[in-house]
C-alpha positions as CSV (number, residue, x, y, z in Angstrom):
1,M,0.0,0.0,0.0
2,A,1.3,3.4,-0.9
3,R,2.3,5.6,2.0
4,D,1.5,9.3,2.3
5,L,3.3,11.9,4.4
6,E,0.8,13.9,6.4
7,I,1.2,17.7,6.1
8,V,0.7,18.2,9.8
9,L,3.7,15.9,10.5
10,L,5.8,17.6,8.0
11,R,5.0,21.0,9.5
12,S,6.0,19.7,13.0
13,F,9.3,18.4,11.5
14,V,10.1,21.7,9.7
15,A,9.3,23.7,12.9
16,A,11.6,21.5,15.0
17,V,14.5,21.9,12.6
18,Q,14.0,25.7,12.3
19,A,13.7,26.2,16.0
20,G,16.5,23.7,16.9
21,S,14.4,22.6,19.8
22,I,11.3,20.5,20.2
23,S,10.1,22.7,23.1
24,R,10.5,25.9,21.1
25,A,8.8,24.3,18.1
26,A,5.9,23.1,20.2
27,S,5.4,26.6,21.7
28,A,5.5,28.1,18.2
29,L,2.9,25.7,16.9
30,G,0.7,25.8,20.0
31,H,1.2,22.2,20.8
32,T,2.5,20.5,24.0
33,Q,6.0,19.1,23.8
34,P,4.8,15.4,24.2
35,A,2.3,15.9,21.4
36,L,4.9,17.3,19.1
37,S,7.4,14.5,20.0
38,Q,4.7,11.9,19.1
39,Q,4.1,13.6,15.7
40,L,7.8,13.5,15.0
41,R,8.0,9.8,15.9
42,R,5.0,9.1,13.6
43,L,6.8,10.8,10.7
44,E,10.0,8.8,11.4
45,S,8.0,5.7,11.4
46,A,6.4,6.6,8.1
47,V,9.8,7.4,6.5
48,G,11.4,4.4,8.2
49,R,14.5,6.3,9.3
50,P,15.5,8.6,12.2
51,L,15.1,12.2,11.2
52,L,16.5,14.1,14.2
53,Y,19.4,13.9,16.5
54,R,18.2,14.6,20.0
55,S,20.4,16.0,22.8
56,T,20.1,18.1,25.9
57,S,20.9,21.2,23.9
58,G,18.2,20.7,21.2
59,V,17.7,18.8,17.9
60,S,19.4,18.7,14.6
61,P,18.5,16.8,11.4
62,T,20.1,13.5,10.6
63,R,21.2,12.7,7.0
64,A,17.7,11.4,6.3
65,G,16.3,14.6,7.9
66,E,18.5,16.8,5.7
67,E,17.2,14.9,2.6
68,L,13.6,15.3,3.7
69,L,13.8,18.9,4.7
70,P,13.7,20.6,1.3
71,Y,10.8,18.4,0.2
72,A,8.9,19.1,3.4
73,E,9.4,22.8,3.1
74,R,8.3,22.8,-0.5
75,I,5.2,20.7,0.2
76,L,4.1,23.1,2.9
77,S,4.8,26.1,0.8
78,L,2.8,24.7,-2.2
79,S,-0.1,23.7,0.0
80,A,-0.4,27.2,1.5
81,Q,-0.1,28.8,-1.9
82,A,-2.7,26.5,-3.4
83,L,-5.2,27.4,-0.7
84,T,-4.6,31.2,-0.9
85,E,-3.7,31.9,-4.5
86,T,-6.0,29.6,-6.5
87,G,-8.3,31.7,-8.6
88,R,-6.3,34.9,-8.2
89,V,-4.3,36.5,-11.0
90,L,-1.2,38.3,-9.8
91,T,0.8,40.7,-12.0
92,G,3.7,43.1,-11.7
93,H,7.2,42.9,-10.3
94,C,8.5,42.1,-6.9
95,G,12.2,42.3,-5.9
96,V,13.2,40.4,-2.8
97,G,16.5,41.0,-1.0
98,L,17.7,38.0,1.0
99,L,20.5,37.4,3.4
100,E,22.9,35.2,1.5
101,D,22.3,32.3,4.0
102,L,18.6,32.5,3.3
103,A,19.2,32.8,-0.5
104,A,21.0,29.4,-0.2
105,S,18.0,27.8,1.5
106,Q,14.5,26.8,0.2
107,L,13.1,30.4,0.1
108,P,14.0,31.0,-3.5
109,Q,12.4,27.7,-4.5
110,A,9.2,28.8,-2.7
111,L,9.3,32.1,-4.6
112,A,9.8,30.2,-7.9
113,D,6.8,28.1,-7.1
114,L,4.8,31.2,-6.5
115,A,6.0,32.7,-9.8
116,R,4.9,29.4,-11.6
117,L,1.4,29.9,-10.2
118,H,1.3,33.4,-11.6
119,P,3.1,33.6,-14.9
120,E,2.1,37.2,-15.4
121,A,4.2,38.3,-12.4
122,T,7.9,38.7,-12.3
123,L,9.9,37.9,-9.1
124,E,13.6,38.9,-8.6
125,V,15.9,37.7,-5.8
126,L,18.9,39.8,-4.8
127,S,21.7,38.8,-2.3
128,V,24.1,41.7,-2.1
129,S,25.9,43.8,0.6
130,S,23.8,45.9,3.0
131,A,24.9,49.1,1.2
132,E,23.9,47.8,-2.2
133,M,20.6,46.4,-0.8
134,R,19.8,49.9,0.6
135,K,20.4,51.4,-2.9
136,A,18.2,48.8,-4.5
137,Y,15.5,49.4,-1.9
138,D,15.6,53.2,-2.2
139,A,15.5,52.9,-6.0
140,G,12.4,50.7,-5.9
141,R,14.1,47.6,-7.5
142,V,13.6,45.7,-4.2
143,Q,10.3,45.9,-2.3
144,L,11.0,43.3,0.4
145,V,14.2,42.7,2.4
146,L,14.6,39.7,4.7
147,D,17.9,40.0,6.6
148,E,19.3,40.5,10.1
149,V,17.4,43.2,11.8
150,S,20.5,45.4,12.1
151,D,21.0,45.3,8.3
152,I,17.5,45.8,6.9
153,P,16.5,49.3,5.5
154,G,14.1,50.7,8.0
155,S,12.0,49.3,10.8
156,P,10.9,45.6,10.5
157,R,7.3,44.7,9.9
158,W,7.9,41.5,11.8
159,T,10.9,39.6,13.2
160,V,11.7,36.0,13.9
161,R,14.5,34.4,15.9
162,R,16.4,31.5,14.5
163,P,19.3,29.4,16.0
164,L,22.8,29.1,14.9
165,V,24.5,25.7,14.9
166,W,28.1,24.5,14.8
167,A,29.4,23.0,11.6
168,V,32.4,20.9,12.1
169,G,34.9,20.0,9.3
170,Q,35.9,16.3,8.9
171,G,38.9,15.4,11.1
172,V,38.6,18.6,13.2
173,D,39.1,18.0,16.9
174,V,36.5,20.1,18.7
175,A,38.5,19.7,21.9
176,A,41.6,21.3,20.3
177,D,43.3,24.2,22.2
178,P,43.1,26.6,20.5
179,L,40.0,25.7,18.5
180,P,40.3,26.4,14.8
181,V,37.4,28.7,13.7
182,V,36.1,29.5,10.3
183,L,34.5,33.0,10.3
184,F,32.6,35.4,8.1
185,S,34.7,38.5,7.3
186,H,34.1,41.9,8.9
187,P,31.5,43.3,9.1
188,C,29.4,40.4,10.4
189,S,27.4,40.3,13.6
190,W,27.7,36.5,13.6
191,R,31.5,36.7,13.8
192,T,31.2,38.8,17.0
193,A,28.6,36.5,18.5
194,V,30.7,33.4,17.8
195,L,33.9,34.8,19.3
196,E,32.0,36.2,22.4
197,T,30.4,32.8,22.9
198,L,33.8,31.1,22.9
199,E,35.3,33.8,25.2
200,H,32.5,33.4,27.7
201,A,33.0,29.6,27.7
202,D,36.8,30.1,28.4
203,R,37.7,28.5,25.1
204,S,40.8,29.6,23.3
205,W,40.5,29.9,19.6
206,R,42.4,30.9,16.4
207,V,41.1,32.1,13.1
208,A,41.8,29.3,10.6
209,F,40.0,30.8,7.7
210,E,37.6,33.7,6.9
211,S,35.5,34.6,3.9
212,N,32.9,37.2,3.0
213,S,30.6,34.6,1.5
214,L,28.7,31.5,2.6
215,V,30.3,29.6,-0.3
216,G,33.8,30.3,1.0
217,V,32.9,29.4,4.6
218,L,31.3,26.1,3.5
219,A,34.3,25.3,1.4
220,A,36.6,25.8,4.3
221,V,34.6,23.6,6.6
222,R,34.4,20.9,3.9
223,A,38.2,21.1,3.7
224,G,38.4,20.3,7.4
225,L,39.9,23.7,8.4
226,G,37.8,24.2,11.5
227,V,34.4,24.9,12.9
228,A,31.8,27.5,11.8
229,A,28.5,28.9,12.9
230,L,25.7,28.3,10.3
231,M,22.0,28.4,10.1
232,P,20.5,24.8,10.3
233,A,19.3,25.0,6.7
234,N,22.9,25.4,5.4
235,L,24.3,22.6,7.5
236,E,25.4,19.7,5.4
237,P,25.0,16.2,7.1
238,V,28.7,15.5,7.2
239,M,29.2,18.7,9.2
240,A,26.7,18.0,11.9
241,H,28.0,18.2,15.5
242,H,26.4,15.9,18.0
243,D,28.4,16.3,21.2
244,A,26.4,18.8,23.1
245,D,29.2,19.4,25.8
246,A,32.1,19.8,23.4
247,L,31.2,23.3,22.1
248,P,29.2,26.1,23.8
249,T,25.7,26.8,22.7
250,L,25.5,29.5,20.1
251,P,23.0,32.4,20.4
252,D,20.0,32.9,18.2
253,I,20.0,35.5,15.5
254,E,17.1,37.9,14.8
255,L,15.8,38.2,11.3
256,G,13.4,40.9,10.2
257,L,11.4,41.9,7.1
258,A,11.4,45.4,5.7
259,R,8.7,46.4,3.1
260,H,8.8,49.5,0.9
261,P,6.1,51.9,2.1
262,R,4.9,52.5,-1.5
263,T,3.8,48.8,-1.8
264,E,1.0,48.8,0.7
265,A,-2.1,46.9,-0.6
266,D,-0.2,45.5,-3.6
267,P,-1.6,42.0,-4.0
268,L,1.7,40.6,-5.4
269,I,3.8,42.0,-2.7
270,D,1.3,40.8,-0.1
271,A,1.5,37.2,-1.5
272,V,5.3,37.2,-1.6
273,E,5.5,38.5,2.0
274,T,3.1,35.8,3.1
275,A,5.2,33.1,1.4
276,L,8.4,34.4,3.0
277,R,6.8,34.5,6.5
278,R,5.4,30.9,6.1
279,M,8.8,29.5,4.9
280,I,11.0,31.3,7.4
């Protein structure tokens, strides 16, 4: 008999991965922690493989979880769009500015799915420096910007907190003294947060590699140069770190969405903002 994956179970799984914690995910969804845990076990039973590593510090996806995550996110996005957009005809242009780490996630795919539903609309995704993003926003090329709150142009319409996780290069000893660290180049608030976390934990460290791009940081971690702080969606399975006591817990980051004031009541911009909020 063919098996189907229930959307409610997929939603619980995505929420747990995004929150990095079953308790935080349960609170966000309005469930109790035992109820959410039961839903996750049902999904694992349906898939036939463990989807989450569980520890005292939270949860992270297994290799099977990493494989399922983009499908789960896309199914949820398509389901929501089908319910809200069927029968509507959206036209016009919407430029979306994304933090590079978000541009490498499933958000652009969700926007592509929205564009496919509305072929008369044009969507554009930009991932550039904060200064360049401000210019694009002021010029009207970009109507929505989803980035760290400190980097968005103007006050956020809404904010969301997301965890950072450690990515560990193959062969890297997380007990090394000093700890080899792969960092994003200045200016980067994550860089400061990572180093302050290590200092507060009395861990000595050395900069093994730094880059101004996610591509560069990922390449350095793959090469086994050190450890780095990433968003869970950008963590490759071979980089997952499972020893909760070996490295200090990283702080959350706060993301926010800015919307150009001239776009109020624009149906296309409304739909794109809704899609971003659902996916993030």
